[in-house]
C-alpha positions as CSV (number, residue, x, y, z in Angstrom):
1,M,-25.9,-1.2,9.2
2,N,-26.6,2.1,11.0
3,R,-25.9,4.9,8.5
4,S,-24.8,7.5,11.0
5,A,-23.0,5.9,13.9
6,D,-20.9,7.9,16.3
7,P,-17.2,7.6,15.3
8,E,-16.1,8.2,19.0
9,K,-18.3,5.3,20.1
10,L,-17.1,3.1,17.3
11,A,-13.5,3.7,18.2
12,R,-14.1,2.8,21.8
13,D,-16.3,-0.3,20.9
14,L,-14.1,-1.7,18.1
15,L,-10.6,-0.7,19.0
16,G,-10.8,0.0,22.7
17,R,-9.3,3.5,22.3
18,E,-10.5,7.1,21.9
19,L,-10.8,8.4,18.3
20,A,-8.2,11.1,19.1
21,E,-5.7,8.3,20.1
22,L,-5.9,6.6,16.7
23,D,-3.5,7.4,13.9
24,E,-4.8,9.3,10.8
25,E,-5.4,6.1,8.7
26,E,-7.4,4.5,11.5
27,Q,-9.4,7.6,12.0
28,D,-10.3,7.8,8.3
29,V,-11.4,4.1,8.4
30,I,-13.5,4.7,11.5
31,Q,-15.1,7.8,9.9
32,R,-16.0,5.8,6.7
33,V,-17.4,2.9,8.8
34,A,-19.4,5.4,10.9
35,A,-20.8,7.1,7.8
36,G,-21.6,3.7,6.2
37,C,-19.6,4.6,3.1
38,Y,-19.1,2.1,0.4
39,L,-15.7,0.5,0.5
40,G,-13.9,1.8,-2.6
41,L,-10.8,3.6,-3.8
42,D,-10.2,7.2,-2.8
43,A,-8.5,9.7,-5.1
44,S,-5.0,9.1,-3.9
45,E,-5.4,5.3,-4.2
46,A,-6.8,5.5,-7.7
47,Q,-3.9,7.8,-8.7
48,Q,-1.4,5.3,-7.3
49,L,-2.9,2.4,-9.2
50,E,-3.0,4.2,-12.6
51,A,-0.1,2.7,-14.5
52,S,1.8,4.7,-17.1
53,F,3.5,3.0,-20.0
54,G,6.8,2.9,-18.0
55,D,5.0,1.3,-15.0
56,R,3.5,-1.4,-17.2
57,L,6.8,-2.0,-18.9
58,A,8.6,-2.3,-15.5
59,D,5.9,-4.8,-14.4
60,R,6.4,-6.8,-17.5
61,V,10.2,-6.8,-17.3
62,A,10.0,-7.8,-13.6
63,A,7.6,-10.6,-14.5
64,I,9.9,-11.9,-17.3
65,G,13.2,-11.2,-15.7
66,G,12.2,-13.0,-12.5
67,S,11.1,-16.2,-14.1
68,W,12.7,-19.6,-14.6
69,G,12.1,-19.4,-18.3
70,F,14.2,-16.3,-18.5
71,I,17.0,-17.9,-16.5
72,V,17.0,-21.0,-18.7
73,V,17.0,-19.0,-22.0
74,F,19.7,-16.7,-20.7
75,I,22.0,-19.6,-19.7
76,A,21.4,-21.2,-23.1
77,V,22.3,-17.9,-24.9
78,M,25.4,-17.4,-22.8
79,A,26.5,-21.1,-23.3
80,A,26.0,-20.7,-27.1
81,W,27.9,-17.4,-27.1
82,M,30.8,-18.9,-25.3
83,A,30.8,-22.2,-27.3
84,L,30.7,-20.3,-30.7
85,N,33.5,-18.0,-29.7
86,V,35.8,-20.7,-28.2
87,T,35.3,-23.2,-31.1
88,H,35.2,-20.5,-33.8
89,A,32.2,-22.5,-35.3
90,M,30.7,-21.0,-38.4
91,G,33.6,-18.5,-38.5
92,V,32.4,-16.8,-35.3
93,D,35.2,-15.0,-33.4
94,F,33.7,-11.7,-32.3
95,D,34.3,-12.1,-28.5
96,P,37.3,-14.4,-27.8
97,Y,38.1,-15.7,-24.4
98,P,37.9,-14.0,-21.7
99,F,34.6,-12.8,-23.3
100,I,34.9,-9.1,-22.5
101,L,31.8,-8.3,-24.7
102,L,29.8,-10.9,-22.8
103,N,30.8,-9.4,-19.5
104,L,29.9,-5.9,-20.7
105,T,26.5,-7.2,-21.9
106,L,25.8,-8.9,-18.6
107,S,26.8,-5.8,-16.6
108,T,24.7,-3.6,-18.8
109,L,21.7,-5.9,-18.5
110,A,22.1,-6.1,-14.7
111,A,22.5,-2.3,-14.4
112,L,19.3,-1.8,-16.4
113,Q,17.2,-4.6,-15.0
114,A,17.7,-3.9,-11.3
115,P,16.1,-0.5,-11.2
116,V,13.3,-1.6,-13.4
117,I,12.5,-4.5,-11.1
118,L,12.7,-2.1,-8.1
119,M,10.2,0.2,-9.8
120,S,7.9,-2.7,-10.2
121,Q,8.3,-3.8,-6.6
122,N,7.5,-0.2,-5.5
123,R,4.3,-0.3,-7.4
124,Q,3.4,-3.7,-6.0
125,S,4.2,-2.4,-2.5
126,K,1.7,0.5,-3.1
127,K,-1.0,-2.0,-4.2
128,D,-0.3,-4.2,-1.2
129,R,-0.7,-1.2,1.2
130,I,-4.0,-0.3,-0.4
131,T,-5.1,-4.0,-0.2
132,A,-4.1,-4.1,3.5
133,R,-6.0,-0.9,4.2
134,H,-9.1,-2.3,2.6
135,D,-8.7,-5.6,4.5
136,Y,-8.4,-3.6,7.7
137,E,-11.6,-1.7,6.9
138,V,-13.5,-4.9,6.1
139,N,-12.3,-6.4,9.4
140,L,-13.5,-3.3,11.3
141,R,-16.9,-3.5,9.5
142,T,-17.2,-7.2,10.3
143,Q,-16.2,-6.5,14.0
144,L,-18.8,-3.7,14.1
145,E,-21.5,-6.1,12.9
146,I,-20.5,-8.7,15.4
147,V,-20.6,-6.2,18.2
148,R,-24.1,-5.1,17.0
149,L,-25.4,-8.6,16.7
150,S,-23.9,-9.5,20.1
151,R,-25.7,-6.6,21.7
152,K,-28.9,-7.5,19.9
153,L,-28.6,-11.1,21.2
154,D,-28.0,-9.8,24.7
155,R,-31.2,-7.7,24.5
156,M,-33.2,-10.6,23.2
157,M,-31.8,-12.9,25.9
158,H,-32.8,-10.3,28.6
159,I,-36.3,-10.1,27.1
160,A,-36.5,-14.0,27.0
161,I,-35.3,-14.3,30.6
162,K,-37.9,-11.7,31.8
163,G,-40.6,-13.6,29.9
164,A,-39.4,-16.9,31.4
165,K,-39.5,-15.4,34.9
166,R,-43.0,-14.1,34.3
167,A,-44.1,-17.5,33.0
168,E,-42.5,-19.2,36.0
169,E,-44.3,-16.8,38.4
170,N,-47.6,-17.3,36.6
171,L,-47.0,-21.1,36.8
172,E,-46.3,-20.9,40.5
173,D,-49.4,-18.8,41.0
174,V,-51.4,-21.4,39.1
175,V,-49.8,-24.3,41.0
176,G,-50.3,-22.5,44.3
177,G,-54.0,-21.9,43.4
178,V,-54.5,-25.5,42.5
179,I,-52.9,-26.7,45.7
180,A,-54.9,-24.2,47.8
181,D,-58.1,-25.5,46.1
182,K,-57.4,-29.1,47.3
């Protein structure tokens, strides 16, 4: 890959627009492609991906709270809670029907779980944006290589055609000379 390509030319060749017409992110990608920079994380991306304890906890809660295992266990716990309190089995009678304590517990769980899951989704959304940006840059780099290979093939074809024409002219001269000798 050419290490110092012209960003203006790349923008026209790859995207069909002038560099100034591109948004800031596209300009950054074109500049990195033109400079031949390694595809890696920049400082803001790395900072976004650094997970604090709270971030990791949010991801874990979202992973557990959004699983069938959690739903099945939670339904089993609720069913046992209601069964014990309705039948007074083993002397249990701490939350009689209409299960006010169970309703409070469920409301509290929902009130805490929802924002934690949203935090996890926000982190995942940041990761997805970074991944999309990298995919976009890889696609631009691939397109650049295809354009370069296409141009190289075109040059080779022109050279081959010129060579074939010269060979044909030489063959005609030889054939014309042989016919003239007869």
